[in-house]
N, C-alpha and C positions, 0 to 999 in steps of 0.2 A: 481468490479475491478476500479480504478481511472485509468482517463485518462494518467496521467505519467505513470501506471504500465502497460498500453494498449500500451502507444507509446514505453518501453522499451521492452517487449516483441515481439511487431511486428518490433522494430528493431532490436533485435536479431533473429527473422524468415529471416526477410529478410537477415539479414548479413549471418547467415548459408545456406540459399538457394543459394545467389549469389558466395558462394563461393563454395559450392559445384559442382551447373552447371557450371560453370568456370575453376575450377579446375579438374574435370573429366575427362574432352576431353584433356587437357591439361597432368595428370598424365598419362592416356593412350595412346595418340600418344606420350611421352617418353618412353614410358615404351616397345612400342612397336618398337618404330624406335630404339632404347636404343638394344633392344636386338636381332634387328635385325642385326645393326651396329657391337656389341659384336661378333654376329655367323661368319659375314661377315671379321671382322679385324682378328679375330683367325685365319680362314682359310686362309686368305692371310699371316700373319706371319709365319703359321703353314709350307706354302706352301714356303714364301722365304728359312726358317729354312733347310727345305728339298732340297732345290736346292743347298747351299749352303754345306751341308753333301755330297751330291750328287757328285758334283765340286770336294770337296776335295777324296771321294771316289775314283774319277775317277784319280786324281792326285795319292795317294797312290797307286792305281792298276796299273796303269802305273809305278810310280818308281820301283816298283816290277818287273814288267813284262821286265822295260827294265834293270832291273840289271842281271834276269834271260838270255835275250835276248844276253846280251853282254858275261856273260859266255859260254852261247851257241857257239854263232860265235865264241867266242874265241877256243874254245875245235874244230871245225866245220873247221877250216880255218887252224889252227895250227896242224902242224904232231905230232903227240902225242911222240914219244919218247921225242919230244922237251922238253914236261912238267920236263923231269927226268934230265934236265940241268939246275943247278942253275941259272945261269947267265940270259939263257932265260928265266925264271920262274921268275927271277926278275924285267928284261926287262920288261917285262908280265903284271907284279903287276904295274909298275911303268906309263905304258902308259895307264893302266886304273884309276889308282891315278890321272893323269895327265886331261885326260878328263871327270872325273865324282868327281873331288875336293875334291877328299879324301875320297869317301866314301867305298872303298873297301878298308880295313884293311889290307889284308894276302890275299894269295892263297897258295891252296895247292892241291896234287893227293894223294889219298887214294885208298888202294888195296883192294880187296873182304873179305880178313881176317880181316879187319879197321886199319892196320897198314900203316901210314902215310909215302908214299917213298919220297915223295919231297915236299919240306915248302919254301916261301918265305913271311916274314913277320917282323914284331919287334917284333916276339916272339920268346923262344925258343922250339919251337915246332916240333923239326923236326922226334923224333922218336916215336909221339904222337899217343897212341893205342885208335881208336874210336870204338873197336868193341861193345861194350857195353854201346855208344851212341844213344840215339832214333832217334836223328837226322839221323847218318848212317842207322841205319837196315831202317827207312822209305826210305832214301833215295837209298837202293837198291832195294826198289818194285816199286820204281816211276822212269822215265826217267828224270823228274824235280823236283825239294823238294827245298821247303821254308822251314829254323825250325822257332820250336816260342824263341822267347828271352829268353836264360836262362845263365847262368853264366860259366857254363863249367871249363876248368882247370886253366884259366886264369883269375877268378873269379871276371870277370867285365863283365856288361851285352850286349850280343851281339846275331846276331842271323846269321845264315846261308845260303847260298844260293848253291845248288850239282845239278852235271849232272851228271849222269850216262852215260858211254862210252865204248865202247865193245874195247879192245883191245888184237891184238895177242892172242883170245880165252878166255883172261880173263875180267870180267867187273871193272871196275874204275872208283872213283869218284873225280871227278874236283870239287873241294869244295872253297866257298871265305866266307871272314866274312865280314859283313855289317858294316858300321860303326854307332854305338844307338843313340848316341848323333845329327847325322843327321836325322836321320827319327824319333827321337824322335818329332825335330822340326818344322817337316813335319806336324805332327798332332796339334801339339799344334799350329799354324795359325789356327786353325778352333776355331775362338776365338771371338763373340760379344757381345756387351753389357760388362756389370761389373762382371757378374757371367760365364759367358757361359766358358765353358773349355771342352776337348775332348780326349779320351783314346781308346786305342783297347784292347780287354781281347780277350783269348782264351776259347777254349768250357767247360777248367776245372778253370775258373775264374780266373785266372793268368794274370796279369799287362803284356802288352807286349810294352808299352808307359809307361811313369811316367808323373801321373798328377800335373798339378801346385799346386793342392790342397789334403790334407788327405781325400778322400772317403771310407779309408779301412771299417770303419763301414756300410757304402749305400751299397759294394758290394755285399752282399747275397741277396738283395731285388732287387739289378740289373742284378743280376743274372737268377732269379727269372720271372723277366720282358722278358732278352730276350729266355730263355728257352721256358716260356708261348707262343710267338710269337702270341699276340693278342686274347689268350685263355679269359674268365673270370674269374674273382680271382686277379690276380697277378696285377692290376694296373687300372686308367681307361683310356682305349683307346682313342686317339681322331682323330685317323684313323689309319688304316689296310693297311700294303705294298699290292702294286698291283704289279703284272709283270713286270709294264714298271718302275716303281722309284726304288721299293724294300727296302722302307725306312717306318719304323715302329715309329709311336709318341703317347706317353701317359702324364700322371701326375703320379707323385705318390709323397708320404710326406717323406721329411728324416728322417730315424732315430734319428740321430743326434742333427739336427736343427728343425724340426718339420715343417718344412717347405715345400712347393709345388715345384716340380720342371717339368721342360717339358724335358722329356726325348726323342732323337731322335738315331734310333739303323739302322744299315744298315752293311751287311757281306761283311767280305772283305774273300781272298784266301780260294777259293770255300766252304765260309760257317766255316771254322776253326778259322777265327778271326770276332769280328763284331767292327764295329768302333761306340762308343757310344759319343753322345753328347748330356749335362744337362746343365740348366740354369733356374734359379730359374724364376718363372710362374710370381713374378711381375717386375722383370726384363724383362722376354721375352715381357711381353704386358704391358710394360711401357709406350706405345704411347697411348693405351687404355685407361689405369686406367687416366691418364692426362685427356683423353677428358673426361671420364666419370664423374671426380670431375670438369670440365669445365661446362659440359652439367646439373650436381647436380647443380651448381651455378648458371647459367642459370634460369635453373626449381624453384630453390628457389626464386630467386630475381622475377621472374613471378608471382608466388606464395602470394609473398611479396606484389607487385603493386597490384593482384586483390583482395589480403585483403583492401588495403589502399582504391581500388575503392569502393570495396563492404562498406569499412566503411562512406568513403564521400560521395554514393549514395542514404543511408538508411537513413542517416543524413538529408541529403536536403532531400529526400520525409519524413521523418518523420516531419520535421521542417514543409515543405508544408502542411501535412496534419493536423499538430497543427494550423498553420495559418488557415486552412479550417475551422475546428473544431470551434474555436475561432468566424470565420464569424457566423456559423451555429449558435452556439448560441445566437448570438448576433440578426440574423433573427427570432430564435425561441423565445425569448423574446418577440422581436418585432410584431410577429405573436399571442403570447399570450395576447400582449397588446390589439392588433385590433381586438382579438376573446373576450375580457374582455369591450372593448367599445360599441362592438356590441351588447353584453349581456344587458351592460346599457342603451341603445337602447329601446331595447324589456323592459326593464323595467321598463321605463320611464313613457307608457302613463298608467302601473297602481298603479306606486307610485304618479302620479299627478291628479288621480282619488281618493286616498287614502286619499291624503293632503286636497283635496277639499271641504270635511265633515269638517273638523274640522275647517277648515277656516270661510265657512258659517255661523258657529254655532258662529266664533270671532267677524263677521262683523255685526250678528244678535245681537248677545249682545252689540258690540260700539254702534250699533244705538238705542238701547234701552237706553243704558245709556245715550247717547247723550239726547232723549228726556226727561227723568228723570233731567235733570241738568236745563231743558229749563224752567222748573215748576219755581213759584214765590218763593216756599223756599224747596231747592231740599234735604236740608239736613232731610225733614222728611222720605226721601226715601235711606237713607242711605245704610240700610240692604240689601237691593234690588241693591243698586249700586256696594256693596260689593262683593255679590253672582254675579254679573253680572264679575265683574273684576277676580273674584276667576277661573269662567269659561273660562275667556279667558286666563289667565293663563294654564289655566288645558288643553287646546285644542293647546295653543301656545310648551307647552313641548312634545305633541303628536305630531306634526310638527317635534319639532327638532329630536325625536327620529327617525322619519321616514328617516328623510334626512340624519341624522347620520349614520345608517344605510347602505344607497345609496353612501355618501360619504366615507364609510368604504371600501365600496368592488371597488368602482372607482378608491382606490388608485393604482398609480404605481406598474407593480408588482415587487414581491421582492423574487428573488430566492433562500433566505436564508435557509436552508433546520435545522428543528427545531423538536422536539417532542410535538406530537397533540393528541389531543383528538377528532377523528372521530364524536363521537359522538354529541359535540359539532360543530362541524362544519357541519355537517348536519342539526342541529337544524337553526345555523344561517341563511345558506342558504334557508331553506325550510321557514321561518320565512318572508325573505326577496319575497321570490316568493308567496307569498299569495294569494296578491292582483291581481297580475296577474294570478293565479292560478282562484280567485273567479269570476275573470272579462270573463274569458274561458269557467264557470262550470265545473272546476274540485277539485277534491278533493285530497288534498295532505295528505294521513295516512305514519307515521310513528313508525317502530318496532325496538328498537335497544338495543342492549344485554348489558347486567349490566358490563360484564365480562372482558370487550373488552380491549386489551393492547394499548398502546399509539401505532403511527407510525412517522417514521422519511420523512417530506416532508417541502415543502414550504407549508405555510399558502397561498399567496394569487393565486400557484399554484393549491393547492388541491380544493379551493374555487371554481377557475374558472372551473375544471374540474364536481365539481358538478352541478352547475349552468348552464352549458353547456349542461349537460343528463337531469335536470329538464327541460329547455325549451325547448326542443327536443319534450320532451314527452310530455308537453303541447302544444305545435303544433299538435303534430298528435292526439292529444285527441280533440282539439279544436272544441265547437259546438254539442260534443260527448256524453257530463254528463259522462266524465269518471273519473279512481283514479289512482292518482297517488302512490306507495306504496314505502318508503324506508326504508332498512332493513341491518341491520347491524349483524355478527356473529363473530365469532372466531372459524378458521377451519386449527386447529393445531396448529402451531404456527404463522398463516398469520391470517390476517381479511378480512373481506370479506362484501363487499358494493353490494345489490342489488337494482336497481333503474327499477320498474318493471310498466308497462302502459298497458290501456286498450284500446289503441289506434288503426290506421288504419294496422299498423302492417307494414316489409319489406319483398317485394318479396324475394324470393330465389336469382334470378339472380343477387340483389343489395348486399347482405351479405358478397360478396367475396370484395367490392370495399368500404364498408361503412368507411370506415378506413381511405381509398383515400385522400389525400389534394386534394382540390378544388371539389372534389365529393357532390352532392347534390339533391336530390329529390324534393325540394322545388321549390315556384314557382320562376320565377327571379326577381329578385330583391330584394327576401325576405332572402335568405341563402346565407352565402359565401362558406361553404364546408370547413370550417375550424374547426369548433367544435367539432367534433369527432376525427379527425387527431392531434389538440391541445390534446385532452384526451389520447389519445394513445401512442404520445409522452412524457407527464407528469407522466404514468403511469409505461410507460416501465423504465422513467429512477429513478424512487422508488425501481425500481428491481420487479415491479409487473407483474400481466397482467388483460387483458381487453379482456372479451369474449362478444357474443351476441346473443342471440338466438329470434326466432320471427315468427309467425305464421300470415296470412294475417288476417284482424276483429276479430284477438283477441288479438294482443298485442305484446309487447316487455319487452325483460329483459335485462337488461347491469350488467355484472356481472366485481365486480373488486376486484382483490384477492393482497393482498401489503403484504410483511412483516411485521411484529408486533414489534417491538422495544424491545431488552431482557430486562427481570426484568423491564419492566416496565408495569402498568395495569391501569384503570381510578377506581381514590380512592373509597374505600369504600365507603356502603350508598347508592350510585348510583345507583337506581334500574330502574329495565328495565321498558322503556316508551313508551306507546301509545299516540299518539295526533291525533284528525281529526281536518282537516279545510274543509270549503264550501268556 
């Protein structure tokens, strides 16, 4: 993987990690606090609605109780025979209307047979027969009775407050009609928000007040909720009535609009009526939803800030890492160059000795030519002079070849990656090391495979690796008349090089540290401890691996394995070679 691909992968990983680590607590805290706030707010909102509904229940109950009390007081303090006097009955009605702003519409007295004996009011009901009326039959069974809202003979919605009185051994009913409009306004005042509305229904599902919106399609489902009183299946109950409040609340979906409504219910008139309040859930909890939207916006802004910070931090980190890698590459190049110069120094003695022989021959031949030229007739020895000059030229070429190899190796490290023939590189470095090996009494043996693919590497870096391993092997066998064997093989798709010596070996305790920078077992001043570290770094950069096995007093084997270049092989006709130098 290239450096840029690695940087991109690292940056993606850092961004993902930073976002996950930062967002996870934010999301978890937001979820927990949001859930608690949601629950707490709904409880408070329902508690507020409960309180409002209870206050209106008390107001409606007080209204009905007051009207019943007025009629009862009227019956108790007024001589009953006065009710049969039209003028007295009219004055009593006017007194009630004056004190209660026209809530009492009329006033009448009905005998036990259901015939109206006396009447005061705006309608012609003086001889009305109520014997079949439900309200009359119920009133005869009770001391006090409040009827449901009905149309009756007058064709207008109203309800009746009736009080039964015993007079002259007979039962009589004093009844009064209550103004429906005034009662309906009382219920309509239970209104919160834009969609809140209240109404009263009886046990049969008949409206006792007129809702300000048509909810007739919802009434069957509402009646199922009223009759269920918190039992499962009728609705999603938010709270169930307690003795202290008597208010039930639940959520239900409107059949007509598909919206969810919050519904609160409480009983009136001893359970014969139910005061119902309904409001869309979104309207009832609008502050909650506004707060939720604000919280979501804040969380999203926080998430955006986290993402931006992750992008910024990861980019800065990757840029810093890229800069460090560049500096590391420069240091590696300098370390390689230092290792190369150290290797050149080790080769210098051997090269100087190898050059010394042809130089001595050249000097001897040059002296011989000089002696010949001092003769009286030097041209008689022209053939000898030409032979000497030819020998000088030959030995000069030999010196030039030796110095050319040394200078070629001493060139500055070139990191350019190209296709290389490993066998050729091994031959060149072994030739360059021959004189030093001969001086140390070491034989260099090469066993090179013919079917070896080319490898992708920097030529100078690969030379450095080979020379470091060869020099280390020669040092390990110095004075032991050892053998250094260089072997190349094709292993699968890879190329393998073995550098084996018969030297002193490496103790097991040092094998784990052998590739560490500045670790060396050589005497002080002889080794830098960088050679094997350089080898390890170069081979790893090529995508390969380098391993070592050793036995004390038996020798050491370094194995290098690098990927072969695809579809590249050493040209045909290059047979396996085996060469020995002493």
